[in-house]
N, C-alpha and C positions, 0 to 999 in steps of 0.2 A: 501423303494420301494416304491416312488413316485406316486396319485390315478392321478398326475395331465398325462392333456392330451396336446399330442403335436400337435399343429397344422400342416395340414398338407404341403407338401414342395408345393402345388398349389396355395393355398388358400396364403401363405406367397407369392411367387412372388407376386402372384397377389395386394395385398396390397402396397409391396413397389414399384410398377408401384402406386399406388391410390397416394405416397403419395410426390411421384417424388424429391427423396433422403433428403426428409424436414422432423424430429419430428413430429409426430399428436399433440402433446405435446404442446411441448414449439417452433415452427416452427424452431426450429434450423439445418441449413446445415449438414447432417451426409456425408459432402466434407471436414467439416475444425476440425472432431473429431478421437480422438486416437484411441474408436471403432466404430464395425457397430456395428449399431441400432442391434434391438430386434422387432421382433412381438409379441405379450401378447393378452391374452386374457384384450376386455375394461372391462367386467363386469366378474369378475369371477367365473370360473362355481361351485362352493358352492357358488354363489347365483343368480345362477338360468343362465351364462351367455351360449350361444354353441358357437361351434367351426366352424362359418361361418361368411365372409367377413365383413359384416356389426358387427362382434363385436372383431372385431384384427384391433390391433392397432399398429403401430411402431414408436419407440422412441428410446432414452439414457430405456441407464436400469439404472440408478438411481432416473429419475422419474420414471420410469413404478413401482420402489418400493417403494418411497411415495405415489402413487394411491392405491399398496396393502397393505401399511398401513394402509388410511383413506378406505377401504374399509373393514379393517378388525373391528375399533374401531367403528364402524355404528351397 
């Protein structure tokens, strides 16, 4: 079982509205993607990040995975 915290639906909706259907990492439009963008922590909880709006970003899952890997290597 994962200890990963789920971002609340309320925060997820706010993040999607803020992003205006664009990936907050590469600015690709969600309209032209084959998958729905996901909301994840910008700074991982393991590195002191929080579950608030300011630490949540919407984007392509593949870009978020790359961000996770780069955070793990620091």
